[in-house]
PAFI-377737 format. One line per field, with one value per residue: residue number from 0; residue in one letter; x, y, z of N, C-alpha, C, O, CB in turn. Coordinates in nm, 4 decimals. Each point is the difference from the previous one (the first is absolute). Glycine has a CB too. Layout:
BEGIN
resi: [NUM	...]
resn: [A	...]
nX: [X	...]
nY: [Y	...]
nZ: [Z	...]
caX: [X	...]
caY: [Y	...]
caZ: [Z	...]
cX: [X	...]
cY: [Y	...]
cZ: [Z	...]
oX: [X	...]
oY: [Y	...]
oZ: [Z	...]
cbX: [X	...]
cbY: [Y	...]
cbZ: [Z	...]
***
This chain:
BEGIN
resi: [0	1	2	3	4	5	6	7	8	9	10	11	12	13	14	15	16	17	18	19	20	21	22	23	24	25	26	27	28	29	30	31	32	33	34	35	36	37	38	39	40	41	42	43	44	45	46	47	48	49	50	51	52	53	54	55	56	57	58	59	60	61	62	63	64	65	66	67	68	69	70	71	72	73	74	75	76	77	78	79	80	81	82	83	84	85	86	87	88	89	90	91	92	93	94	95	96	97	98	99	100	101	102	103	104	105	106	107	108	109	110	111	112	113	114	115	116	117]
resn: [X	X	X	X	X	X	X	X	X	X	X	X	X	X	X	X	X	X	X	X	X	X	X	X	X	X	X	X	X	X	X	X	X	X	X	X	X	X	X	X	X	X	X	X	X	X	X	X	X	X	X	X	X	X	X	X	X	X	X	X	X	X	X	X	X	X	X	X	X	X	X	X	X	X	X	X	X	X	X	X	X	X	X	X	X	X	X	X	X	X	X	X	X	X	X	X	X	X	X	X	X	X	X	X	X	X	X	X	X	X	X	X	X	X	X	X	X	X]
nX: [8.6288	-0.0134	0.3418	-0.0237	0.2903	-0.0762	0.0910	-0.0309	0.0404	0.0028	-0.1446	0.0374	-0.2543	-0.0997	-0.2804	0.0599	-0.3236	-0.0622	-0.1930	0.3213	0.1196	0.0965	0.1465	-0.0306	0.1427	0.3087	0.2502	-0.1284	0.2361	-0.1577	0.2288	-0.1699	-0.0996	0.0731	-0.2217	0.0896	-0.2938	0.2253	-0.3237	0.1757	-0.0666	0.2390	0.1423	-0.1078	0.2690	-0.0812	-0.3272	0.0341	-0.2236	0.3276	0.2604	-0.1562	0.2067	-0.2641	-0.1324	0.3099	0.0740	-0.2941	0.0602	0.2921	-0.0982	-0.2276	0.2280	0.1539	-0.2535	-0.0341	0.2469	-0.1163	-0.2337	-0.0613	-0.2564	0.0248	0.2641	-0.1927	-0.0774	-0.2672	0.0342	-0.1301	-0.1524	0.2449	-0.3498	0.2068	-0.1028	0.2475	0.1250	-0.1994	-0.0243	0.3696	0.0221	-0.1063	0.1424	0.3018	-0.1484	-0.1851	0.2645	0.1293	-0.2567	-0.1058	-0.2809	-0.0524	-0.2659	0.1252	0.2150	-0.0990	0.1211	0.0950	-0.0860	0.0249	0.0529	-0.2565	0.0585	-0.0118	-0.1204	-0.1179	0.1856	-0.1680	0.1467	-0.1259]
nY: [7.6132	0.0763	-0.0867	-0.0382	0.1152	-0.2085	0.2291	-0.2788	0.2623	-0.1171	0.2058	-0.1016	0.1587	0.0342	0.0219	0.3372	-0.1067	-0.2431	0.1067	0.0865	-0.2877	0.0081	-0.2539	0.2646	0.0823	-0.1691	0.1391	-0.1765	-0.0339	-0.0191	-0.1571	0.3392	-0.2783	0.3068	-0.1691	0.2531	0.0020	0.1343	0.0492	0.0201	-0.1251	-0.2534	0.2191	-0.0946	-0.0767	-0.1345	-0.1396	0.2342	0.1718	0.0542	-0.1582	-0.2060	0.2757	0.2660	-0.1712	0.0589	0.3109	0.0906	-0.2246	0.0658	0.2218	-0.1623	-0.2650	0.2357	0.1155	-0.3342	-0.1116	0.0058	0.3242	-0.0330	0.0086	0.2405	0.1617	0.0389	0.3214	-0.1753	-0.1987	0.1771	-0.2721	-0.2912	-0.1115	-0.1587	0.3045	0.0874	-0.1792	-0.0255	0.3006	-0.0482	-0.1038	0.2467	0.1567	-0.1213	-0.1346	0.3085	0.1264	-0.3226	-0.0682	0.1614	-0.1626	0.1067	-0.2218	-0.0266	0.0905	-0.2567	0.1291	-0.3358	0.1173	-0.3588	-0.1879	0.1918	0.3215	0.1054	0.2438	0.0007	0.2917	0.0247	0.2895	0.1881]
nZ: [9.8041	0.3414	-0.0522	0.3140	0.0725	0.2499	0.1335	0.2384	0.1666	0.2595	0.1106	0.3273	-0.0688	0.2767	-0.1591	0.1951	-0.0656	0.1686	0.2409	0.1765	-0.1628	-0.3099	-0.0121	-0.0765	0.2518	-0.0322	-0.1547	-0.2523	-0.2193	-0.2177	-0.1349	-0.1266	-0.2934	-0.1644	-0.1967	-0.1727	-0.1899	-0.2391	-0.1458	-0.2803	-0.1899	0.0387	-0.1139	-0.2482	0.1196	0.2743	-0.0451	0.2685	0.0862	0.0643	-0.1314	0.2318	-0.0021	0.0237	0.2836	0.0914	-0.0371	0.1637	0.2470	0.0546	0.2047	0.1778	0.1247	0.0925	0.1841	0.1419	0.0819	0.3806	0.0577	0.3061	-0.2695	0.2454	-0.1681	-0.3522	0.0817	0.0469	0.2355	0.2831	-0.0792	-0.0963	0.0011	-0.1900	-0.0168	0.0668	-0.2043	-0.2521	-0.0024	0.0061	-0.2901	-0.1351	0.0486	-0.1793	-0.2501	-0.1020	-0.0557	-0.1265	-0.2805	-0.2996	0.1741	0.3167	-0.0590	0.3153	0.2276	0.0693	0.3084	-0.0341	0.3115	-0.0285	-0.2080	0.0224	-0.1051	-0.3443	-0.0225	-0.3164	-0.0024	-0.2619	0.2043	0.2528]
caX: [0.0755	0.0766	0.0963	0.0304	0.1371	0.0025	0.1606	-0.0107	0.0939	-0.0447	-0.0094	-0.1000	-0.1037	-0.0989	-0.1013	-0.0070	-0.1225	-0.0823	-0.0569	0.1012	-0.0413	0.0276	0.1630	0.0604	0.0300	0.1162	0.1182	-0.0123	0.0539	-0.0578	0.0710	-0.0910	-0.0121	-0.0463	-0.0007	-0.0092	-0.0828	0.0090	-0.1072	0.0113	0.0048	0.1449	0.0671	-0.0293	0.1538	0.0732	-0.1181	-0.0453	-0.0569	0.1373	0.0954	-0.0130	0.1172	-0.0225	-0.0933	0.1029	0.0637	-0.0719	-0.0313	0.1245	0.0164	-0.1026	0.0293	0.1227	-0.0440	-0.0928	0.0575	0.0543	-0.0474	-0.1199	-0.0796	-0.0650	0.0998	0.0224	-0.1312	-0.1209	-0.0468	-0.0219	-0.1117	0.0195	-0.1177	0.0205	-0.0622	0.0921	0.1217	-0.0153	-0.0411	0.1279	0.0599	-0.0343	0.0290	0.1294	0.0607	-0.0771	0.0550	0.1343	-0.0503	-0.1274	-0.0875	-0.0220	-0.1674	-0.0341	0.0940	-0.0651	0.0597	-0.0181	0.0874	-0.0025	-0.0543	-0.1248	-0.0691	0.0752	-0.0503	-0.0077	-0.0254	0.0062	0.0465	-0.0858]
caY: [-0.1374	0.0423	-0.1059	0.0030	-0.0418	-0.0355	0.0350	-0.0032	0.0229	-0.0387	0.1543	-0.0141	0.1006	0.0010	0.0700	0.0614	0.0229	-0.1254	-0.0083	-0.0536	-0.1364	-0.0444	-0.0586	0.0945	0.1121	-0.0446	0.0023	-0.1367	0.0098	-0.0580	-0.0294	0.0732	-0.0166	0.1161	0.0041	0.0951	-0.0410	0.0932	-0.0385	0.0505	-0.0852	-0.0130	0.0631	-0.0769	-0.0858	-0.0942	-0.0789	0.0090	0.1250	0.0590	-0.0986	-0.0262	0.0361	0.1387	-0.0140	-0.0198	0.1021	0.1124	-0.0430	-0.0099	0.0981	0.0125	-0.1252	0.0178	0.1006	-0.0935	-0.1561	-0.0317	0.1418	-0.0032	0.0724	0.0974	0.1166	0.0599	0.1374	-0.0552	-0.1255	-0.0046	-0.0873	-0.0292	-0.1275	-0.0519	0.1039	0.1206	-0.0047	0.0136	0.1457	0.0582	-0.0894	0.0762	0.1449	0.0128	-0.0783	0.0777	0.1045	-0.0744	-0.1121	0.0312	-0.1397	-0.0576	-0.0203	-0.0390	-0.0809	-0.1142	-0.0190	-0.1205	0.0407	-0.1442	-0.0822	-0.0293	0.1600	0.1011	0.1033	0.0269	0.1433	0.0529	0.1170	0.1109]
caZ: [0.0592	0.1298	0.0416	0.1408	0.0447	0.1588	0.0892	0.1397	0.1178	0.1127	0.0901	0.1236	0.0245	0.1000	-0.0485	0.1228	-0.0223	0.0386	0.1628	0.1209	-0.0003	-0.1126	-0.0541	-0.0757	0.0556	0.0256	-0.0989	-0.0785	-0.1403	-0.1185	-0.1253	-0.0723	-0.1220	-0.0933	-0.1081	-0.0502	-0.1298	-0.0773	-0.1191	-0.1305	-0.1195	-0.0287	-0.1190	-0.1329	-0.0295	0.0768	0.0432	0.1228	0.0410	0.0729	0.0410	0.1357	0.0840	0.0183	0.1444	0.1085	0.0294	0.0709	0.1263	0.0839	0.0645	0.1014	0.1011	0.0882	0.1127	0.0796	0.0173	0.1586	0.0466	0.0932	-0.1039	0.0888	0.0299	-0.1378	-0.0362	-0.0752	0.0214	0.1425	0.0162	-0.1257	-0.0288	-0.1643	-0.0896	0.0059	-0.0753	-0.1145	-0.0581	0.0047	-0.0937	-0.1093	-0.0101	-0.0439	-0.1681	-0.1209	-0.0754	-0.0325	-0.0708	-0.0960	-0.0176	0.1270	0.0087	0.1355	0.0712	0.0911	0.1564	0.0814	0.1021	0.0264	-0.0888	-0.0078	0.0077	-0.0602	-0.0409	-0.1296	-0.0130	-0.1650	-0.0368	0.0512]
cX: [0.0913	0.1103	0.0336	0.1512	-0.0132	0.1112	-0.0475	0.1005	-0.0361	-0.0090	-0.0930	-0.0809	-0.0886	-0.0920	-0.0679	-0.1522	-0.1042	-0.0114	0.1429	-0.0254	0.0036	0.1250	0.0621	0.0936	0.1530	0.1140	0.0200	0.0511	-0.0672	0.1070	-0.1215	0.0305	-0.0462	-0.0140	-0.0344	-0.0682	0.0281	-0.1071	0.0248	0.0093	0.1638	0.0620	0.0210	0.1277	0.0442	-0.0996	-0.0159	-0.0594	0.1223	0.1006	-0.0184	0.1213	-0.0282	-0.1026	0.1236	0.1037	-0.1101	-0.0450	0.1078	0.0236	-0.1148	0.0208	0.0915	-0.0291	-0.0952	0.0475	0.0734	0.0311	-0.1066	-0.0966	-0.0632	0.0958	0.0260	-0.1326	-0.0874	-0.0492	-0.0147	-0.0965	0.0175	-0.0914	0.0597	-0.0498	0.0755	0.1249	-0.0032	-0.0375	0.1546	0.0809	-0.0179	0.0774	0.1844	0.0204	-0.0989	0.0684	0.1025	-0.0581	-0.1351	-0.0946	-0.0451	-0.1472	-0.0274	0.1347	-0.0614	0.1063	-0.0260	0.0557	0.0393	-0.0436	-0.1407	-0.0738	0.0860	-0.0661	0.0178	-0.0040	0.0021	-0.0192	-0.1094	-0.1042]
cY: [0.0652	-0.1269	0.0296	-0.0313	-0.0018	0.0358	-0.0392	0.0863	-0.0120	0.1063	-0.0189	0.1321	-0.0297	0.0988	0.1042	0.0199	-0.1012	0.0038	-0.0785	-0.1400	-0.0742	-0.0557	0.0852	0.1018	-0.0261	-0.0119	-0.1497	0.0239	-0.0517	0.0061	0.0456	-0.0478	0.1267	-0.0533	0.1170	-0.0216	0.1268	-0.0336	0.0941	-0.0987	-0.0317	0.0364	-0.0866	-0.0742	-0.0751	-0.0927	-0.0014	0.1249	0.0798	-0.1140	-0.0177	0.0880	0.1559	-0.0148	-0.0141	0.1040	0.1249	-0.0424	-0.0146	0.1098	0.0006	-0.1531	0.0527	0.0908	-0.0887	-0.1175	0.0190	0.1430	-0.0379	0.1067	0.1192	0.1008	0.0319	0.1098	-0.0338	-0.1149	-0.0268	-0.0991	-0.1050	-0.1460	-0.0127	0.0820	0.0765	-0.0209	-0.0404	0.1299	0.0762	-0.0334	0.1017	0.1157	0.0242	-0.0848	0.0505	0.1086	-0.0928	-0.1035	0.0299	-0.1344	-0.0588	-0.0265	-0.0536	-0.0502	-0.0730	-0.0384	-0.1338	0.0169	-0.1306	-0.0802	-0.0009	0.1449	0.0869	0.1100	0.0319	0.1308	0.0359	0.1401	0.0976	0.0161]
cZ: [0.1185	0.0438	0.1746	0.0392	0.1395	0.0625	0.1610	0.1077	0.1512	0.0629	0.1237	0.0110	0.1116	-0.0660	0.1192	0.0255	0.0241	0.1567	0.0796	-0.0035	-0.1253	-0.0171	-0.0631	0.0641	0.0527	-0.1295	-0.0691	-0.1513	-0.0951	-0.1103	-0.1079	-0.1676	-0.0724	-0.1223	-0.0835	-0.1489	-0.0738	-0.1396	-0.0992	-0.0859	-0.0553	-0.1056	-0.1058	-0.0288	0.1065	0.0674	0.1421	0.0546	0.0866	0.0337	0.1647	0.0947	0.0249	0.1331	0.1139	0.0341	0.0615	0.1286	0.0988	0.1305	0.1356	0.1170	0.0727	0.1277	0.1158	0.0780	0.1696	0.0430	0.0893	-0.0598	0.0670	0.0062	-0.1427	-0.0139	-0.0882	0.0130	0.1456	0.0535	-0.1062	-0.0166	-0.1458	-0.0802	-0.0063	-0.0787	-0.1341	-0.0981	0.0089	-0.1301	-0.1369	-0.0466	-0.0537	-0.1300	-0.1166	-0.0688	-0.0755	-0.1001	-0.0564	-0.0177	0.1275	0.0349	0.1109	0.1067	0.1012	0.1302	0.0610	0.1324	0.0882	-0.1054	-0.0430	-0.0177	-0.0923	-0.0290	-0.1557	-0.0015	-0.1428	0.0081	0.0903	-0.0845]
oX: [0.0523	-0.0189	-0.0708	0.0659	-0.0561	0.1143	-0.1187	0.1204	-0.1157	0.0621	-0.1073	0.0347	0.0134	0.0301	-0.0833	-0.0339	-0.1193	0.0881	0.0801	-0.1153	0.0277	0.1007	0.1159	0.1039	0.0691	-0.0294	0.0165	0.0193	-0.1089	0.0832	-0.0840	0.1134	-0.0998	0.0996	-0.1058	0.0451	0.0044	-0.0070	0.0265	-0.0122	0.0963	-0.0485	0.0207	0.0118	0.0407	0.0431	-0.0659	0.0258	0.0159	-0.0365	-0.0231	-0.0083	0.0569	0.0252	0.0173	0.0468	0.0454	-0.0291	-0.0192	0.0182	0.0201	-0.0169	-0.0281	0.0600	-0.0242	-0.0436	0.0869	0.1149	-0.0679	0.0246	-0.0334	-0.0473	0.1034	-0.1198	0.0236	-0.1010	0.0152	0.0061	-0.0738	0.0450	0.0808	0.0572	0.0352	0.0549	0.1010	0.0164	0.0379	0.0490	0.0811	0.0747	0.0316	0.0868	0.0433	-0.0133	-0.0012	0.0927	-0.1053	0.0454	-0.0926	-0.0651	-0.1206	0.1063	-0.1024	0.1033	-0.1115	0.1190	0.0914	-0.0543	-0.0412	-0.1154	0.1228	-0.0862	0.1072	-0.0931	0.0838	-0.0687	-0.0687	-0.0847]
oY: [0.1115	-0.1216	0.0695	-0.0736	0.0918	-0.0174	-0.0008	0.0136	-0.0325	0.0975	-0.0601	0.0997	-0.1111	0.0890	-0.0519	0.0110	0.0268	0.0410	-0.0775	-0.0428	-0.1199	0.0518	0.0315	0.0386	0.1005	-0.0331	-0.1075	0.1128	-0.0417	0.0901	-0.0791	0.0183	0.0455	-0.0591	0.0546	-0.0833	0.1106	-0.1098	0.1181	-0.1197	0.0757	-0.0379	-0.1196	-0.1182	-0.1121	-0.0958	-0.0914	0.1017	0.1207	-0.1112	0.0889	0.0319	0.0518	0.0708	0.0804	0.0028	0.0883	0.0901	0.0165	-0.0420	0.0361	-0.0035	0.0100	-0.0094	0.0392	-0.0432	0.0817	0.0438	-0.1026	0.1206	0.0848	0.1025	0.0647	-0.0129	-0.0293	-0.0410	-0.1129	-0.0364	0.0135	-0.1146	0.0720	0.0042	0.0255	0.0853	0.0214	0.0106	0.0780	0.0922	0.0622	0.0205	0.0877	0.0269	-0.0176	0.0082	0.0225	-0.0580	0.0121	-0.1083	-0.0808	0.1013	0.0026	-0.0480	0.0359	-0.0599	-0.0009	0.0299	-0.0003	0.0538	-0.0584	0.0189	-0.0059	0.0206	-0.0358	0.0454	-0.0550	0.0451	-0.0608	0.0865]
oZ: [-0.0036	-0.0036	0.0728	-0.0734	0.0600	-0.0421	0.0326	-0.0218	0.0269	-0.0424	-0.0022	-0.0633	0.0514	-0.0795	0.0744	0.1178	-0.0142	0.0756	-0.0523	-0.0043	0.0027	0.0483	0.0270	-0.0534	0.0164	-0.1148	0.0576	-0.0453	0.0394	-0.0109	-0.0428	-0.0441	0.0560	-0.0417	0.0309	-0.0786	0.0537	-0.0554	0.0222	0.0263	-0.0130	-0.1066	0.0205	-0.0323	-0.0308	0.0642	0.0495	-0.0645	-0.0178	0.0381	0.0820	0.1186	0.0961	0.0975	0.0915	0.1138	0.0727	0.0787	0.1205	0.1143	0.1160	0.1219	0.1194	0.1071	0.1141	0.1067	0.0307	0.0057	-0.0055	-0.0041	-0.0827	0.0491	-0.0169	0.0251	-0.1172	-0.0573	0.0467	0.1175	-0.0975	0.0036	-0.0587	-0.1089	-0.1152	-0.0698	-0.0671	-0.1215	-0.0873	-0.0654	-0.0687	-0.0957	-0.0803	-0.0830	-0.1138	-0.1221	-0.1210	-0.0565	0.0626	-0.0369	0.0060	0.0254	0.0247	-0.0393	0.0582	-0.0297	0.0520	0.0099	0.0825	-0.0965	-0.1003	-0.0384	-0.0067	0.0855	-0.0487	0.0665	-0.0715	-0.0917	0.0821	0.0222]
cbX: [-0.0328	-0.2144	0.1888	-0.3079	0.1879	-0.2383	0.2298	-0.2091	0.1961	0.0103	0.1241	0.1291	-0.0055	0.1133	0.0523	0.2694	0.2203	-0.0021	-0.4034	0.1122	-0.1562	-0.2455	-0.1674	-0.2941	-0.3307	-0.1157	0.1071	-0.2365	0.2909	-0.3222	0.2599	-0.1205	0.0669	0.0072	0.0867	0.1436	-0.2084	0.2680	-0.2131	0.1046	-0.3514	0.0212	0.0841	-0.1806	0.0447	0.1474	0.0882	0.1264	-0.2807	-0.1005	0.1961	-0.1018	0.1242	0.0110	-0.2632	-0.0785	0.1452	-0.0442	-0.1506	0.0773	0.0888	-0.1725	-0.0122	0.0881	0.0196	-0.0942	-0.0113	0.0082	0.1212	0.1131	-0.0150	-0.0885	0.0158	0.2534	0.1141	0.1626	0.0840	0.0492	-0.0805	0.2112	-0.3458	-0.0715	-0.2230	-0.1405	-0.0128	-0.0463	-0.3330	-0.0579	-0.1465	-0.2666	-0.2553	-0.0133	0.0409	-0.1813	-0.0388	0.0493	0.2357	0.1065	0.2222	0.2715	0.0782	-0.3487	0.2679	-0.2377	0.0703	-0.1140	-0.2011	0.0193	0.2071	0.1485	-0.2047	0.2092	-0.0770	-0.0036	0.0151	-0.0353	0.1811	0.2560]
cbY: [-0.2694	0.2772	-0.0855	0.0066	0.0023	-0.1599	0.2565	-0.2368	0.1715	-0.2938	0.2190	-0.2594	0.1593	-0.1490	-0.1584	0.1011	0.1115	-0.1907	0.0317	0.2439	0.1869	0.0882	-0.2364	-0.0779	-0.0369	-0.0787	0.3034	-0.1931	0.0420	-0.0214	-0.1411	0.1986	-0.2778	0.2324	-0.2537	0.1588	-0.2724	0.1589	-0.2058	0.3020	0.0373	-0.1043	0.2621	0.2926	0.2821	0.2586	-0.0452	-0.2611	-0.2306	0.3047	-0.0216	-0.2855	-0.2408	0.0243	-0.2326	-0.2194	-0.1812	0.0039	-0.1157	-0.0496	0.0748	0.1641	-0.2039	-0.0141	0.1873	0.1068	-0.1503	-0.2971	0.2457	-0.1926	-0.2967	-0.2544	-0.1352	-0.2305	0.2084	0.1559	0.0449	0.2598	0.1663	0.2541	-0.0148	-0.2173	-0.0428	-0.0311	-0.0584	-0.2193	-0.0624	-0.1070	-0.3273	-0.0970	-0.0407	0.0181	-0.2428	-0.0522	0.2008	0.0860	-0.1612	0.2934	0.0224	0.0114	-0.0383	-0.0243	0.1115	-0.0515	0.2410	-0.1648	0.2461	-0.0039	-0.0461	-0.2492	-0.0038	-0.1686	0.0951	-0.2347	0.1023	-0.2492	-0.0221	0.0250]
cbZ: [-0.2472	0.0937	-0.3556	0.1012	-0.2448	0.0125	-0.2030	-0.0612	-0.1912	0.0393	-0.2220	0.2002	-0.2794	0.2945	-0.2517	-0.1410	-0.1218	-0.2849	-0.0107	0.1690	0.1695	-0.1092	-0.0626	-0.0727	0.0384	0.3073	0.0960	0.1948	0.0399	0.0793	0.1399	0.2488	-0.0005	0.1532	0.0360	0.2406	0.0407	0.1702	0.1161	0.0411	-0.0501	0.2176	0.1165	-0.0685	-0.1047	-0.0302	-0.2374	0.0801	0.0232	0.0771	-0.2920	-0.1993	-0.1990	-0.3771	-0.2027	-0.1789	-0.2627	-0.2839	-0.2307	-0.3486	-0.3540	-0.3345	-0.2497	-0.3216	-0.3070	-0.2711	-0.3552	-0.0330	-0.2042	0.2255	-0.0510	0.0844	0.2529	-0.1427	0.1369	-0.0706	-0.2554	-0.1291	0.1931	-0.0173	0.2139	0.1444	0.1474	0.2934	0.2596	0.2162	0.1901	0.3208	0.2002	0.1630	0.3089	0.3239	0.2253	0.2392	0.2866	0.2985	0.0812	-0.1073	-0.2057	0.0390	-0.2396	-0.0888	-0.1048	-0.2045	-0.0078	-0.2050	-0.0847	0.3094	0.1830	0.1793	0.2685	-0.1623	0.2855	-0.1326	0.2912	-0.0254	-0.3432	0.0776]
***
């Protein structure tokens, strides 16, 4: 069984490795949506895999590091594509959250990325 909790944050970025003239090479921002998925079996006593509050507690420091920042200035996000952002979040969240099974990043209402670890 898998559960998820959704978060959002606002941030600016540009993509330095796309061709000159590409719209994503210009500074712009997004309201990102992040879904954090946890896989496991519900505990027989409490009936859940993990308390949603525990997912929030694990993700909050990561969200605080990203929200209203220029992503390109964050170490490891010099080329902050949705794919690189999903991996960056995974690397910081996995040690804090048992059962982490995937990260979904939605950059716009029609575009996103799913990452399931290395």
